[in-house]
N, C-alpha and C positions, 0 to 999 in steps of 0.2 A: 798296746800289746793285745788287749782284748779284741780290738777291731781286726788285728792281723790274724788272730786265731780263728775268728769268725770267717774271715776271707778264705783261709786255707780250707776249712771244712766245707764252706759253700761251693768253692771251686771244685773240690773233690766230688761232691754230689753232682755238680753240673757236668763234669767230665764223664762221670758214669752214665748219666742220661744221654749225653751227646754221643757216646760210643754206641749206645743201643740204637739211637736214631740213624747214625751213619750206616749201620748195617742194613737198614730198611731201604727198599728201592724207592718208596714214595713217603711223603708225609704231608700233613695239612697244618696250616697256620690259622690260629684263632686269636683275635685281638679284641679287647674292650678297654674303655677308659672310664676313670672315675676321679673324684676330687677328694683328697685326704683332709685330715683335720686342720692342717696348716694352709688350706686353700691352694694346694698345688695339684696340677693335673698329672695324674699317673696313668700310664699305658701298660696294661697287663698283656703279656704274650704267653700263649700256651700252644703246644704242638701235639698232634695226634698221629700215631703211626702203629705198626703191627710187627710182630715177630714172625719167625719162620713157621710157627704153629698156628698162624692166623689169629693170634690173640691181640686184641686192640688195647693200646695204651694211650692215655691222655695225661700229659704232665704240664705243670706250670714251670716255665723256664726263666722268667725274669720280669722285672717291673722297671719302667723308665719314667723319669719325670720330663715333661715337655713344656716348653714355654707357651706354645699355642697348640690347640687341638686342630691343626690343619692337616691336610692329607700328606703334604710333603714331610712334615715333622714326624707323623705317625709312621709313614713308610720308611723314613730314615731309621726310626727305632727298630722296626722289624728287620731291615737289612743288617743293622748293626748287631742285633742279637744272633742272626744266622751266621754272620761272619765270625763272631766270637766263639760259636759252637762248631765252626768249620763245616757248615752245612751249605750246600749249593741251592740257589733258587731254582735251578733246573729240575730239582726233585719235588718241587711243590706241585701237587695235583689238586689242591682244594684250599679254600680260605673261607672262613665263617666270621661274620661281623653282624652288627645291628644294621638297621635300615637307614641311618642318617646319610645325608648327601656327602658328608666328608668321607665316610667309609664306603658307601655303595656306588659312588659316582663312577660311571663307566668311562669318562673322559679324563677328568682331573682328580678323581677320588682315589682312595687306596686300592680299590678294585681295579680301576683302569691302569694304575701304575704297576701293580703286580702282574696283571694280565699282559701288559706290554713287555715285561721282563720274562714271563713264562706264559705263553698263550694257552697252554694245556690246563692251566689251573682253573677250576670251576668254582664260581662264587655261590655260597649258600647263605641266604638270609636266615639268621638264627631262628629256628622254629619256636623257641621260647619267647623271643621278642614278637614274632609274628602272631602267636597265640594271645599275647598280652594286648597287642594292637587290635586284634579281632574282638577281644572282650571289650575294649574301650569303644569300638565302633558300635557294638550291641547296646551298651549303656547310653551312648549319646543319642541313638535313634529310637530308644524306647523310654518315653518320659516317665512312666510309672516306676521303672527300675532305676532310673537316674535319681528320682526323688527318694527312693528307698535307700540307695547307696549313700546319698548325702546325709540322711537321717541316721543311718547306721554308723557312719563315720563320726557324727556328732555324739552318738551314744557312747562310743568307745573313748572319745576324748573326755566326756564328762566323767566317765568311770575313773579315769586316771587323775582327774583334778579334784574329785570329791575327797574330803578328809576321811581317812580310814575306810575306804569303800569295801575292802576285802572283809574286814571285821563285821561291817553292817550286813553284807551279803550273806556271810556265814550265819549270823544271828537270824536273818530272815528265813534262810533255808531250814534251820532248826525249828522255828516257829511254825512253818508251813509243812513240816515233816516231808520235805522233798530232798532228793539228792541229785540234782542235775549237775552236769559237768561244769568245770570252771569256765568263765567267760574268756574267750580268746579275742585279743585285741585285733582289730582290722588293720592290716598293713597294706597300703596300696602297692608297695614295691615287691612284696612277696608273691610268688607265682602259684604256690600250691597249698596255701592255708586259708584262702578266702572262704571256701565252702565250710571249713571247720569253724571259722569265726561267725558266719551267719547261722550255722546250726546251733552254736552255743547261745546266740541271741534268742533263737526260737525256743530252745530248751529252758532258758531262764526268763522267759517272757513275763510270767506272773511275778517272779522275784524282782525283775527290773521295775515293773509298775509299782510295786510296794516300796522299792528303793527310792523312786522319785517322790512318792507321797511322804515318806519319812524324812527325806533330805530337806524338804521345804521347812521342816520344824527347826532345824539347827543351822541352815545356811543363811548368812546375813547379807551377803553381797546381792544387790538387786539384779545385776546383770546375770549372775549365775542362776538366780531364781527364775529369771525370764527364760533362760536356756533350758532349765529343767522342765518348766511348764510347757514350753514348746515341744520338747521331745516327748513328754507324756501325752500331749494332745495328738501328736503324730502317731504314736504307738496305738492309740485307741481308734485310729482311722483304719477302715478295712482296706483301703487302697495300699497303705504301707504294709499291712500284713500280707496282702497278695503280692506286692512287689518283692518283698524279701523272700517269700516262699518260691516265687518264680525265679528269682536270682539264684537261690540255693539249688533249684532243679537244674539250671544251666551250668552253674559253677561245679557241680559234682561231675559233670561230663568233662569240662575243660581242665579241672584239676587232675583228673585221672589221665588225660592226654598229656598234660605237662609232666607228670611223674614218669610216664612211659618215655617221653622224649629225652629226659635227663639221664637215662641209663647209660652206662659206660659203653656197652656194646651196640647201642643204637646208631645206625648209619642213616644218611640222608635218603638212601634208596628205600628204606623201610618207612620213612615218614609219611608218604602219601597213603600207604596201606593202613597205617595206624589212624591217620586222620579220617580216612574213609569209614573205618569202623566206628569212630566217634560220632561222625556226622549221621551215620545210619540210625543211631539211637533216637535223636530228636525227630527224625523223619518218621520213625515208627510210632512216635507218640502224637503225631499230628492227625488225630481223628476224634470224632465226637465221643466215642466210648471212653477213651483215656481222659478227655477233658471233663466228662461228667464225673468220673471217679475222683479226679484231682479236685473238682469243685466241691463234691460232697465232703471229702476229707478236710478241705480248707474251711468250709462252713462249720463243720463240727468242732474243729480246733478253735476257730474264732468265737464260737458260742461258749466253749469252756473257759476261755480267757476273758470273757465279757467285752470283747471288741465290738465296736459299733457295727450294726448290720449294713450290708452292702446296699447302696442306692445308686440310681442312675445319676450321672453328672448333670449339673444344671445346663440347660441349653443356652448357648451364647450366639449372639448375632454375628455373622461373618462381616468383617470389615470390608469397606468398599475396595480397598487395595487388593484383597484376596478373593473377592466375590467374582466368580466367573459365570454366574447365572444358573449354575446347576443346583439341583435340590440338595439340601444338606442330608447327611446320613443320620438317620434316627433309629435307634434300637428300641424294640418293643419291650424287652425285658432286660433285667440285670444280667442274666446268664448270657444273652446275646452280646451284650457290651463286653463282658470279660472274656468271652470266647474269642472275640476279635483280637484282644490283647494277647491271649494265650497263643493263638496261632501266629500272630505277628512276631512274638518272641522266638518261637521255634524256627520260623523262617529266617529270622535275623541270624541266629547262631549258625545255621547251615550256610547261608550265603556269605557271611563275614569270614568264616573260617576258610571256605573254599577260595574266596578272593585273596586272602592274605597268604595262603599256602600255595598259590599259583606262581611259582618261581621260574625264572629262565632256565636254571640248571636242572630242573626237575625232569624235563623231557629227556635230557641226555642220560640221567641216572636210570630212568625207566627203560630206555633203550638198551642201556648196559645190562640191566637185570634180565631183559628178554633175550640178550645175546644177538642184537640186531646190528651191531657195528661190525663192519667187515674187517677193519684193521685189528680188532681185538679177538684174534682167533685162538689165543691161548686161554684156557679156562682159569688157570691160576692167576694170570695177569688180570683177567676180568674181575675175579674175586678180590684181589688186592685193591683195585681201583674203587670197587664198591665199598670195601671196608674202611678205606681211608677217608671217605667223604663224611663229614660230621653232620649231625642233625641240629645240635644246639651248642651254645657257647657257655654252658653252665660252669665249666671249670674256672673261667675268668670271674664269674659272679661269686663263686665260692671263695676265691682268693681274697675278695674284699673283706671277708670276715677276719682273715688273718691280718690284713692291713689295719683294720680298726682296732684289733687287739694290740698290735705292736706299736703303732703310731697313734697314741692317745694324746689328749691335751696336755698331759704331764710330760710327754716325750715328743712334743711337736717340733723341736729343733734338731731332731735326729738327722744325720747326714744321709743322702740318698744311697751312698755305697753301703753304709751299715744297714739301712733298711732293706736293701736288696738281698744282702747276705742273710739277714735274720729271717726274712719271709721265705727264702729258699729252704732254710733249715726247718722252719715251722711247718711248711707244706709237706716236705719230703721227710717225714719222721722215720719211715721204714728204711730209707737210704742212709739216714744219719746213724741209726742203730747198727747198721751193718758196716760202718766205716772201720777201716784198720787204723786204730789209734797210734800205732807205731809209725805208720807212714805219714799220718797227719803231724805227729811230733817232729819227724825228720824234715818234712816240708817247712814247718815253722822254724826249725833251727837254721836251715840253709837259706832262709830269707834275709839274714843279716849276719855280718861277720862277728859282731859282739856276742850273738847267741852261740855261735860255734865255739867261741872262746869260753863261754860260761858252761854250756851243756856238753860240749864235746862235738866231735865230727858227725857221729851217727848213732842212733839208738838201735839196739837189737832186741829180739823177743826175750832173750834171757835177762835183760835189764829189768823186766817187769815181773820176773818170777821171784816169789818170796818163799 
């Protein structure tokens, strides 16, 4: 009976959303997949549309379990959801996914199958995923930042594994008479809190060094001691201090870009403009004056924290396999060595973001924005097409939080139908609050003859007046 009541309420919410989408001339499909606690592949479907007043809506409409994350099964889940909501594929003008071959394949992927059914649908690679990939490219190609990332990740793991770390950190802050913010754990999968995590590490730098020294007195495990000593040694190295400071400088730009991309009213046509403004900042910082200011500030902070002084790296002989006969690059001073690293990092952030955000559908969106398409002679139709194009697939990512709350390890055997109904009610709280409970009760009664016999044929508003 409980499952039946959840079904009635969830379908009422879905019908209300479907009626709003049916009145719109166009809509966009956004899909993402994840694995739940019972190791089942779940496909999340979200839709984006707009009303007559050009207000943009993005709603979660369902979750499907699939046996295999192949293009045909995911495409079947999309078409099944559209059929259940009485929506036609001919109204699809855009689709937004991640960049995997299963989703973005133009021949046998979901993009190719949906474009075959509706050629006017423009594919957008989620700008959030593109930015995440651009950041990964930067880290892989800059060794000093990659080493700093590995050490920072190890620091956050040690903080969670130490016995009562919060109490010890609080005691150290009181002894040192400092009030830095709480240490934010580094999460590789979160898009917008990496800069905050690095800033918390820098703000608590002296506290962490004292924490490692104090932890060696009561930690008995030899492996844990070795990890603590290794992290403490890395934090005393100037290269790590430079790497984390340089990463913070870059992540402050990318985190702001990611926050802007995840806004509800952000469309794909605005993405290149926002990206251009973000890229212009590191370009303006690529000069000797800004580097000198950054270096002086960095040297002063390192001296206050008793970090080892910066030195030139030891010269290494080039292996025969890599030796092409050219003279090796030798830097005369430490400043010249770190200037090259600084400029290289700024060049990487501009080139990687521009490469990842260069999408096939971007040219069409810019031409639409400029009004250069001859067939789009109506201004209102042009605005509708621009508004319906999504920039990110953040709604699908946010629905994963509801999935983890509802399907925990204590409720891992929940049926898929019940999960789908519960997550619809969880995500659409405002729609649930506005439901007419009399109509819900009548739908519940008419679902079975025995309920009609027990409760009567139909409820009226007067039955609930006291």
